[in-house]
N, C-alpha and C positions, 0 to 999 in steps of 0.2 A: 340707438338705444343701448343702455348698459346691460351687461349680463348680471345674473344674480349675485355673483361674487363681488362685483364692482359696485352694486347699489349701496348707498349709505345705510339703509336699513339692515342689509345683510352684514355689513361691517359692524353695525351696532350690536347685533345679536350674536355675532361670532364668538365672543368670549364666553357667553352663556352656553352656547352649543358645545364649545370645547370643554367647558367644565363638566358638562353632562355626558361627554363622550359621544355626542350626536354629530351627525354629518349634514352639511348644507348641500342641497342639490337643486338644480333648476326645477321649477314647478312642473314642466312638461315631463320630467323624469320621475315624478312622485309616484309612490306605490300607495296601495290602499291604507296602510297604517302610518304613512308619513303625514306630517302636519304642514299644510300649505298656508303660508302667511302672506297677507296682502298689505299693500301700502297705498293709500289714496285710491282704493278701488281696483288696483291692479295686483295680480299675483306676482310676487317678487322672488320668493324662495320657499323651498320645502325643507322641513327639518326631519331628518331620518333619525329616530331615536334608537339608541342601542338596545340590544337584548339585555334582559336583567343580568345574566351571567357576565356579559361583557361590561356592564355598568360596575359590577363589583370589582372586576380587574382594574377598571379605569380609576375607581375611587381609591383602591389600594395603591396604585401607582402615583396618584396625586398626593396621598398622605406620605409616601416615601419622598417625593420631591419637596414637600413642605418641611419634613424633618431633616432632609439633607443626607439621609443614609437609609440603608435597608431597615424595614420594620423589625426584622429579627435582631438587629443591633441596639434597639431601644432598651432603656431601663424599664423595670417592671411597672412603675407608675405611669410611664409614657405609654406602655402597651395597654394598660387599663384604660387610659384616656382614649386611645385609638379604638378599642372595643366599644366604649361608650358612644363615640362618634358614629361608628359603623352601625350600632343598634339604632341610633336616631335616624340614620339614613336608610334603614330597612334592609341592611345587609344580610340579616339572618333569616329573612323571609325567602331568600333565594335558595334553591335546592343546592345542598352541599356548601352552603354559606359558611357554616361553622368550620368545616374542614378546610375550606379555602383560606379563611382568616387565620386559623391555627397554623397552617403551613406558612403563610406570609410572616407571621409573628415568630415562627420558630418555637412554638409551644404546642402542647397537646390539646385535643378537643376539650378534654376535661378541664384544662386551665382556662380556656375561653369560657366554658360554662361557669366556672368559678368566678371569673371577672363579671359575667353577666348577672349571676345570682348576687354577688356583692353589690353591684350597682342597683339592682332592683331592691334589695334589702335597705340600702341607703335611702332610696327614694321613698320607700314605705315608712321609714323612720322619720323622715322630714315631714311627710304628709300627716302622720299621726300627731305630731307636736304642734301643728298649725291650728 
């Protein structure tokens, strides 16, 4: 019998788990908040989801990889785009999310709030014209 890491189903979901910052563990090692996944009636793998704060760090690291440089080195427009992406992904619902993002972007909390307000105003303007 193959282990969870060797099962084709585990291999198929690994990129998704990696993108979320999750960990794949054997079903027998699953904790109460892990998600146990089955394939054809047999438990194959458990997904250990990251804590919200860890998720934000993972998302920031992923954005840095995608941009190929530190977020603090991005141009203003790129930083605004990063803030929009982070808002869509719920980054600012995490405790100290604004502070964490501001630090990663090399800007003040006030600047992050300005980016958020600008984006929300733009959304409001688009909605009222429709």
